[in-house]
C-alpha positions in Angstrom: 45.2 33.3 33.6 46.5 29.7 33.2 50.2 28.9 33.3 52.1 28.0 30.2 52.9 24.3 29.8 56.5 24.7 30.8 55.7 26.9 33.8 53.0 24.4 34.9 55.5 21.6 34.6 58.0 23.5 36.7 55.3 24.1 39.4 54.5 20.4 39.6 58.2 19.6 39.9 58.6 22.1 42.7 55.5 20.8 44.5 56.6 17.2 44.1 53.5 16.2 42.1 55.3 15.5 38.9 55.6 11.7 38.2 59.4 12.0 38.2 59.7 14.5 41.1 61.0 12.1 43.7 64.1 14.3 44.0 65.0 17.7 42.7 67.1 17.1 39.6 70.6 18.5 39.2 71.2 21.2 36.7 72.4 18.7 34.1 69.1 16.8 34.5 66.7 19.7 34.7 66.0 19.8 31.0 65.1 16.0 31.0 62.9 16.5 34.0 61.1 19.4 32.4 60.9 18.0 28.9 59.2 15.2 27.2 61.0 12.5 25.1 61.3 13.7 21.5 60.5 17.3 22.3 63.7 18.9 21.1 62.5 22.5 21.6 62.0 21.9 25.3 65.1 19.8 25.7 67.2 22.7 24.4 66.3 24.8 27.5 69.0 25.4 30.1 69.1 27.1 33.5 69.8 30.4 31.7 66.8 30.4 29.4 64.4 29.2 32.1 64.0 32.8 33.2 60.8 33.5 31.3 58.7 30.5 32.6 60.2 31.0 36.1 59.1 34.7 36.1 55.7 33.6 35.0 55.6 31.1 37.9 56.8 33.7 40.4 53.9 36.0 39.5 51.5 33.1 39.8 52.7 32.0 43.2 52.7 35.6 44.6 49.0 35.9 43.6 48.1 32.7 45.4 46.7 33.0 48.9 48.4 29.8 50.2 51.5 29.7 48.0 54.5 27.5 49.0 57.1 30.0 50.1 60.1 27.7 49.4 58.9 26.8 46.0 58.6 30.5 45.4 62.2 31.0 46.5 63.4 28.4 44.0 61.4 30.1 41.2 62.7 33.5 42.3 66.3 32.3 42.0 65.7 30.9 38.5 64.0 34.1 37.5 66.6 36.4 39.1 63.9 38.0 41.2 65.2 37.5 44.8 64.9 41.1 45.8 61.3 41.5 44.6 60.2 38.3 46.2 61.9 39.0 49.5 60.3 42.4 49.7 56.8 41.0 49.2 57.2 38.0 51.5 58.7 40.2 54.3 55.4 42.1 54.5 53.5 38.9 55.4 56.0 36.8 57.4 57.1 37.2 61.0 60.7 38.2 61.6 61.8 34.6 62.5 60.5 33.3 59.2 62.1 36.2 57.4 65.4 35.3 58.9 65.1 31.8 57.6 64.1 33.1 54.2 67.2 35.4 54.1 69.4 32.3 54.9 67.9 30.5 52.0 68.3 33.4 49.6 72.0 33.1 50.2 71.9 29.6 48.8 72.0 28.6 45.1 68.8 27.4 43.3 69.6 23.7 43.7 70.1 24.0 47.5 66.8 25.9 47.8 65.0 23.2 45.9 66.5 20.5 48.1 65.3 22.5 51.1 61.8 22.7 49.6 61.9 19.0 49.1 63.1 18.2 52.6 60.4 20.4 54.1 57.7 18.9 51.9 58.7 15.3 53.0 60.1 15.2 56.6 61.3 11.6 55.9 63.4 12.8 53.0 64.2 9.3 51.9 65.9 8.4 55.2 65.0 6.9 58.6 62.7 9.0 60.8 65.4 9.8 63.3 67.5 11.4 60.7 65.6 12.8 57.7 65.0 16.5 57.8 67.0 17.3 60.9 70.1 15.5 59.7 69.9 17.3 56.3 69.5 20.7 58.0 72.5 19.9 60.2 74.6 19.8 57.0 73.0 23.0 55.4 75.6 25.8 55.7 74.5 28.3 58.3 71.4 26.5 59.5 72.7 25.2 62.9 73.7 28.8 63.9 70.4 30.1 62.6 68.4 27.5 64.6 70.1 28.7 67.8 69.4 32.4 67.0 65.8 31.7 66.0 65.1 29.9 69.3 66.8 32.7 71.3 64.5 35.2 69.5 61.4 33.1 70.3 62.5 32.8 74.0 63.0 36.6 74.2 59.6 37.3 72.6 57.7 35.0 75.0 59.6 36.6 77.9 58.6 40.0 76.6 54.9 38.9 76.5 55.0 37.7 80.1 56.7 40.9 81.3 54.1 43.1 79.6 56.5 44.6 77.1 54.5 43.0 74.3 50.7 43.2 74.7 49.2 39.7 75.2 47.0 38.3 72.5 45.9 34.7 72.7 47.5 32.5 70.0 49.2 35.5 68.4 52.8 35.1 69.7 54.0 33.5 66.4 52.5 33.3 62.9 52.1 30.0 61.2 55.4 30.2 59.2 57.3 31.1 62.3 55.9 28.0 64.1 57.0 25.8 61.2 60.5 27.5 61.3 60.8 27.1 65.0 59.7 23.4 64.7 62.6 22.9 62.3 65.0 24.7 64.6 63.9 22.5 67.6 64.2 19.3 65.6 67.7 20.2 64.6 68.8 21.1 68.1 67.2 17.9 69.5 68.8 15.8 66.8 72.2 17.3 67.6 71.5 17.0 71.3 72.7 20.5 71.9 73.8 21.3 75.4 72.3 24.7 75.4 68.8 23.5 74.4 67.3 22.0 77.7 67.2 25.3 79.7 66.0 27.3 76.7 63.4 24.8 75.7 62.1 24.6 79.3 61.6 28.4 79.5 60.0 28.5 76.0 57.6 25.7 76.7 56.5 27.1 80.1 56.1 30.5 78.5 53.9 29.4 75.6 51.8 27.0 77.7 50.2 29.6 80.0 48.9 33.2 79.6 50.5 36.1 81.5 47.0 36.8 82.8 44.5 34.6 84.5 43.0 33.6 81.1 42.8 29.9 80.1 44.3 30.7 76.7 47.9 30.3 75.6 50.3 32.6 73.8 50.8 29.9 71.2 49.1 26.5 71.4 50.4 25.9 67.9 54.0 26.2 68.9 53.6 24.1 72.0 52.2 21.2 69.8 54.8 21.8 67.1 57.6 21.4 69.7 55.7 18.3 71.0 55.9 16.8 67.5 59.6 17.6 67.3 60.1 15.8 70.5 58.3 12.8 69.1 60.8 12.7 66.3 63.9 13.3 68.4 63.1 12.8 72.1 65.4 13.6 75.0 64.7 13.1 78.7 65.1 16.8 79.3 62.6 17.8 76.5 60.1 15.3 77.8 60.4 16.7 81.3 59.9 20.2 80.0 56.8 19.1 78.1 55.4 17.5 81.2 56.0 20.7 83.1 54.1 22.7 80.5 51.3 20.2 80.7 51.1 20.8 84.5 50.8 24.6 84.4 48.6 25.1 81.4 45.0 26.2 82.2 43.6 25.2 78.8 41.4 22.1 79.3 42.2 20.5 76.0 46.0 20.9 75.9 46.8 18.1 78.5 44.7 15.6 76.6 46.6 16.3 73.4 50.0 16.2 75.1 49.1 12.9 76.8 48.4 11.4 73.4 51.9 12.7 72.3 53.5 11.2 75.4 52.2 7.7 74.4 54.3 8.0 71.2 57.2 9.9 72.7 58.2 7.4 75.5 58.6 4.4 73.1 60.6 6.7 70.7 63.0 7.7 73.5 63.7 4.0 74.1 65.0 3.7 70.6 67.4 6.6 71.0 70.0 4.9 73.1 72.5 7.7 73.1 70.3 9.9 75.2 67.8 7.5 76.9 70.3 6.5 79.6 70.2 10.1 80.9 66.7 9.3 82.4 66.7 10.1 86.1 66.5 7.1 88.3 63.4 8.5 90.1 64.3 7.7 93.7 62.8 10.1 96.2 63.0 10.4 100.0 61.0 13.2 101.5 60.4 13.9 105.2 57.0 15.1 106.6 57.6 15.7 110.3 58.1 12.3 111.8 57.0 10.5 108.7 58.9 9.8 105.4 57.7 9.3 101.9 59.9 7.0 99.8 59.8 6.3 96.0 61.9 3.2 95.5 62.8 1.4 92.2 64.3 -1.9 93.5 61.5 -3.6 91.6 58.6 -1.8 90.2 58.6 1.8 91.2 56.6 2.1 94.5 55.6 4.9 96.8 55.7 3.9 100.4 55.3 5.7 103.8 57.5 5.1 106.8 57.4 6.0 110.5 61.0 5.4 111.6 61.9 1.9 110.5 58.3 0.8 110.2 56.6 0.7 106.8 53.0 1.9 107.0 50.1 0.5 105.1 48.8 3.8 103.8 49.4 7.6 103.9 49.5 8.8 107.5 46.4 10.8 108.4 48.4 13.8 109.6 50.3 14.0 106.3 47.2 13.6 104.2 45.5 16.4 106.3 48.4 18.8 106.4 50.1 18.2 103.0 47.4 17.2 100.5 49.1 18.8 97.5 52.4 17.1 98.2 50.6 13.7 98.6 48.9 14.3 95.2 52.3 15.3 93.6 54.0 12.2 95.0 51.3 9.9 93.6 51.7 11.5 90.2 55.5 11.4 90.5 55.5 7.6 91.1 53.4 7.1 88.0 56.0 9.1 86.1 58.8 7.1 87.6 57.1 3.9 86.5 56.9 5.2 83.0 60.5 6.2 83.0 61.6 2.8 84.3 59.6 1.1 81.5 61.2 3.4 79.0 64.7 2.7 80.4 64.0 -1.1 80.2 62.9 -0.6 76.6 66.1 1.3 75.8 68.2 -1.5 77.3 66.3 -4.1 75.3 66.9 -2.0 72.1 70.6 -2.2 72.8 70.6 -5.9 72.0 70.4 -5.1 68.2 72.8 -2.1 68.3 75.8 -2.2 66.0 78.0 -0.7 68.6 77.7 -1.1 72.4 75.4 1.6 74.0 76.8 3.7 76.8 75.9 1.3 79.5 78.5 2.8 81.9 76.2 5.8 82.4 73.9 3.5 84.4 76.6 2.6 87.0 75.0 2.8 90.4 71.4 2.6 89.0 69.4 -0.2 90.8 68.1 -1.5 87.5 71.6 -2.8 86.6 71.7 -5.1 89.6 68.8 -7.1 88.2 70.4 -7.7 84.8 73.0 -10.1 83.6 76.0 -8.5 82.0 79.0 -9.7 80.0 82.5 -8.3 80.5 85.4 -8.7 78.0 88.0 -9.8 80.5 90.5 -10.5 77.7 90.2 -9.8 74.0 87.4 -12.0 72.6 86.7 -13.6 75.9 83.4 -12.6 77.6 82.3 -13.5 81.1 78.7 -13.1 82.4 77.9 -11.8 85.9 74.9 -10.5 87.7 75.1 -6.7 88.1 77.3 -4.1 86.5 80.2 -5.1 88.7 83.5 -4.9 86.7 84.8 -1.4 85.9 87.1 -0.3 83.1 86.4 -3.2 80.7 84.1 -3.4 77.7 80.6 -4.4 78.7 77.4 -5.6 77.0 74.1 -7.1 78.0 74.0 -10.9 78.1 71.7 -12.5 75.6 70.9 -16.2 75.5 71.6 -16.3 71.7 75.3 -15.8 72.6 75.4 -18.4 75.3 75.6 -22.2 75.5 72.5 -24.1 76.6 74.1 -25.0 80.0 74.8 -21.3 80.7 71.3 -20.3 79.8 69.9 -23.0 82.1 72.2 -21.9 84.9 71.2 -18.2 84.7 67.5 -19.3 84.7 68.2 -21.2 87.9 69.8 -18.0 89.4 66.8 -15.8 88.5 64.3 -18.3 89.8 66.3 -19.1 93.0 66.8 -15.4 93.9 63.2 -14.6 92.8 64.7 -11.9 90.8 62.2 -9.9 88.8 64.1 -8.6 85.8 63.1 -5.3 84.2 62.5 -7.3 80.9 62.7 -10.9 79.9 66.4 -11.7 79.8 67.3 -15.0 81.3 64.1 -16.5 79.9 64.4 -14.6 76.6 63.3 -16.4 73.4 65.9 -17.0 70.7 64.8 -17.1 67.0 67.3 -18.8 64.7 67.1 -18.9 60.9 65.3 -22.1 59.8 65.9 -24.2 56.7 62.6 -23.0 55.3 63.7 -19.4 55.7 67.0 -20.1 54.0 64.9 -21.5 51.1 62.7 -18.4 50.8 65.9 -16.4 50.7 64.8 -12.8 51.4 61.6 -13.2 53.5 60.1 -15.3 56.3 56.7 -16.9 56.3 57.1 -18.3 59.8 54.3 -16.1 61.2 52.2 -15.6 58.0 48.6 -16.6 57.7 47.4 -15.7 61.2 44.1 -13.9 61.8 44.5 -11.3 64.5 42.5 -8.6 66.3 43.5 -5.5 64.5 43.2 -2.9 67.2 45.2 -5.1 69.6 47.8 -5.4 66.9 48.0 -1.7 66.4 48.4 -1.1 70.1 51.3 -3.6 70.2 52.9 -2.0 67.2 53.0 1.3 69.1 54.2 -0.1 72.4 57.0 -2.0 70.6 58.2 0.9 68.4 56.7 -0.3 65.1 55.0 2.2 62.7 52.3 1.4 60.2 49.4 2.7 58.2 45.9 2.3 59.6 43.9 -0.4 57.8 40.2 0.1 57.2 37.5 0.1 54.5 36.9 3.9 54.7 38.3 6.9 52.8 41.9 7.2 53.8 42.1 3.7 55.2 44.4 1.0 53.7 43.6 -2.5 52.6 47.2 -3.7 53.3 50.3 -2.2 54.8 53.7 -2.6 56.2 54.6 -2.4 59.9 58.2 -1.3 60.3 60.7 -1.1 63.1 64.2 0.3 62.9 67.0 -1.6 64.6 70.8 -1.4 65.0 70.7 2.4 65.4 68.6 2.8 62.2 70.9 0.7 60.0 68.4 -2.2 59.7 64.6 -2.1 59.2 62.3 -5.1 59.8 58.9 -5.2 58.0 55.8 -7.2 58.8 53.4 -7.2 55.9 49.7 -7.5 56.9 46.4 -6.9 55.3 42.8 -6.2 56.2 41.0 -9.6 56.7 37.6 -8.4 57.8 36.3 -5.4 59.8 38.3 -5.4 63.0 40.6 -8.2 61.9 43.9 -8.4 60.0 45.9 -11.2 58.3 49.7 -11.5 59.0 51.9 -12.0 56.0 55.7 -12.3 55.4 58.5 -10.6 57.3 61.6 -9.2 55.5 64.6 -7.0 56.3 66.2 -4.0 54.6 69.7 -2.6 55.2 70.4 1.2 54.9 73.1 2.0 52.4 74.0 5.3 50.9 71.4 5.2 48.2 68.6 4.2 50.5 67.0 1.0 51.8 67.9 -2.3 50.1 66.2 -5.7 50.9 68.7 -8.1 52.3 68.9 -11.9 52.2 68.0 -13.4 55.5 71.4 -15.0 55.8 73.0 -11.5 55.9 70.8 -10.1 58.7 72.7 -10.0 62.0 71.6 -12.8 64.3 70.4 -10.5 67.1 68.6 -8.1 64.7 66.7 -11.1 63.2 66.0 -12.7 66.6 64.7 -9.5 68.2 62.5 -8.6 65.3 61.0 -12.1 65.0 60.4 -12.0 68.8 58.2 -9.0 68.4 56.3 -10.6 65.6 55.8 -13.8 67.7 54.4 -11.5 70.5 52.0 -9.8 68.0 50.6 -13.2 66.9 50.5 -14.7 70.3 48.7 -11.8 71.9 46.4 -10.8 69.0 45.5 -14.1 67.3 41.9 -15.1 67.4 43.1 -18.5 68.7 43.2 -16.9 72.2 39.6 -15.7 71.9 37.1 -18.4 72.9 34.2 -16.9 70.9 35.7 -18.4 67.7 35.6 -22.0 68.9 32.1 -22.5 67.5 31.1 -19.3 65.7 32.1 -17.4 62.6 32.9 -18.7 59.1 34.0 -22.3 58.7 37.5 -21.4 57.6 38.0 -19.3 60.8 36.7 -22.1 63.0 39.1 -24.5 61.3 42.0 -21.9 61.8 41.0 -21.5 65.4 41.0 -25.3 66.2 44.2 -25.8 64.3 46.1 -22.8 65.7 44.8 -23.2 69.3 46.6 -26.5 69.8 49.5 -26.1 67.3 53.2 -26.9 68.0 54.8 -24.4 70.3 56.4 -21.2 69.1 59.7 -20.1 70.9 57.7 -17.9 73.3 55.6 -20.9 74.4 58.8 -23.1 74.6 60.2 -20.6 77.1 56.9 -20.6 79.0 57.1 -24.4 79.2 60.6 -24.2 80.7 59.4 -21.7 83.3 56.5 -23.9 84.2 58.8 -26.9 84.6 60.7 -24.9 87.3 57.5 -23.6 89.0 55.5 -26.8 89.2 57.4 -28.5 92.0 56.7 -25.5 94.2 53.0 -25.5 93.6 50.4 -26.9 96.0 48.9 -28.7 93.0 52.2 -30.2 91.8 51.0 -33.8 92.3 48.1 -33.1 89.9 50.1 -31.6 87.1 52.2 -33.0 84.3 54.0 -31.3 81.5 53.9 -32.7 78.0 55.4 -31.3 74.8 52.5 -28.9 74.2 50.3 -29.0 77.3 50.1 -28.6 81.0 48.0 -31.7 82.0 45.9 -31.1 85.1 44.1 -34.0 86.9 40.9 -32.9 88.5 38.4 -35.1 90.4 35.8 -34.9 87.5 38.0 -34.8 84.4 41.6 -34.5 83.2 42.4 -31.3 81.4 45.1 -30.3 78.9 46.0 -26.6 78.9 47.9 -25.6 75.7 51.1 -23.7 76.6 50.7 -21.3 73.6 47.1 -20.3 73.5 46.1 -21.3 77.1 43.0 -23.0 75.6 41.8 -26.2 77.2 40.9 -29.7 76.0 39.2 -32.3 78.3 40.0 -36.0 78.2 39.1 -38.5 77.1 37.5 -37.1 74.0 39.5 -33.7 73.7 36.3 -31.7 74.1 37.0 -28.0 74.3 36.4 -26.2 77.6 35.7 -22.5 77.6 36.8 -20.6 80.7 36.8 -16.8 80.7 39.9 -15.5 82.4 39.3 -14.3 85.9 41.4 -13.2 89.0 44.6 -15.2 89.4 44.2 -17.6 92.4 48.0 -18.0 92.6 48.4 -14.3 93.5 51.7 -13.8 95.3 53.5 -16.7 93.5 56.8 -15.5 92.0 56.8 -15.6 88.2 60.2 -15.1 86.5 58.6 -13.0 83.8 55.1 -11.8 82.8 55.3 -10.1 79.4 51.9 -11.0 77.9 50.0 -12.4 80.9 49.8 -15.9 79.4 51.9 -17.7 82.1 49.7 -16.3 84.9 46.6 -17.3 82.9 47.7 -20.9 82.5 48.5 -21.2 86.2 45.1 -19.6 87.2 43.3 -22.2 85.0 45.4 -25.0 86.5 44.5 -24.0 90.1 40.9 -23.8 89.1 40.7 -27.1 87.4 42.7 -29.1 89.9 39.8 -28.4 92.3 37.1 -28.9 89.7 34.6 -30.2 92.3 34.7 -26.8 94.0 33.7 -24.9 90.8 30.2 -23.4 91.1 30.0 -21.2 88.0 27.2 -22.9 85.9 28.8 -21.7 82.6 31.7 -24.0 83.5 30.0 -26.9 85.4 27.7 -27.7 82.6 30.7 -28.2 80.3 32.3 -30.7 82.7 29.5 -33.2 82.4 30.5 -36.2 80.3 
């Protein structure tokens, strides 16, 4: 039997499908939301006389196989049918979901409706890190319920493993309980509850492996739901527990799914500064008889083997023979430490744009701090830069070249180069992006990096690695023609957006960049002059990286193929004026050249590294790394190969372009020794 128009309208409002259902209306606005302009009979309805259509809707939802339980609770409150609805739902829901329902039945109708809205849209109009979890934190009684629900889940899994509850694969929790526990975990992770790590570790280990020898799980669904919660609100402890669950599960498909999650979780942790600095430093020293295994983190994390004071070239044969499992574990451990160090470096970078100084003091004693430049406020308003986290008991922040004079930047670059100091991220040689007159003219958006044709899959991969989120572009059902890539900065108070669109299959076109500020009522686009300098610089640095790495100008195949407009773009973009990233590359090369064996054959100009060979003279562009040959600027196509200058210290290597330029320079300086026919035939006049 079809619903009456008013009940149908109420259902759409509860399900969020009504045109005006962006938020549940207050009681005073309900009649307007349910009515139509000019329909005085409908507008006269109030909360009190909504009972009849609400009762009709309750009956309809109870008859549905896949009804929305929270919409049903709202309708039940309006229809004064809480007791009847609870009795029927309690017959189909697990006890944990019933407990959540009882909590909501103690709320008024508007609060129930807001809960239904928050569950329907986890973003709930706010940044991802807040959203649903932040709202649940303010819901009376829910934090205590979350603790109780997770305790109950922990006890149930323990009972399954002890044999008190008979084991059935994938039956430990019903679907509604998994959703409820997912909300409970999100809230506890968001609040960074001290009681959660040990409980979550037991729970994840318990649901990841059967109490028998079977390859099934008590609840694969809950394991993945917790994984999604950790994606939203990662902590080092939760990630460690997920990795432990991955190690012990016997199900072949579960590790693959968790590995995909880890690729999203690690960058997300780097954005959560208040907890990321709890990452363990990863150092290990373990004895195996007269040999010792050492995982060090003085530079890149490395596993080495020692006999006394002598460093060995490989794993000792005796250790490999007698302790094969431990050798395997240590090899896996060093990979994990490498990932943790990369995450920590990302977290430190993210601190640049933070509105308040992150808790850097938690890293005192960590080797990573000794390779970074810090600023200490020695007197109010007076900051002094030093290498290493050396001064205790004073305010501290990471040094950034945007806050330093040119002479100071040059001096620190000299120090990094002189000490051959490999910094965990590009700091001394970091690019600075200042607002340009053209951007002041466009007022609220920047076209600085607009109009570039880029390899889309490379772009998507960089979005993920740099903490940007975006829709997937593509000419298929569910694909998007255009979209926004977004990154939150300054603790979620600012949002940078890169507009981009589908150019052709496999390619995208970059468009404008703009910024939004979070205020009480939501996101509001801000004039570029109001964007904090470091927020602007760090966001534009990412966009420069996207264009530099993904542009087709770095792809030789476009030199003489494809549509005319793309060939024109390629030739123009390949040898264009240098972006800030290439300007920094030029400065690094100016320092490296005097130390090179080919120094007498190399000259730096404004855009090129000019290399004099015996056959020709070559101009390597410092942005694209593409090559022109004098005297007629003919294009030379060289596919990147192994770097012949291996072992040469490079002060940074973020995108591989600096090493690529040097490898081409070494090759071309000895052009008479080139034997590859694909190159030699291009060298003929």
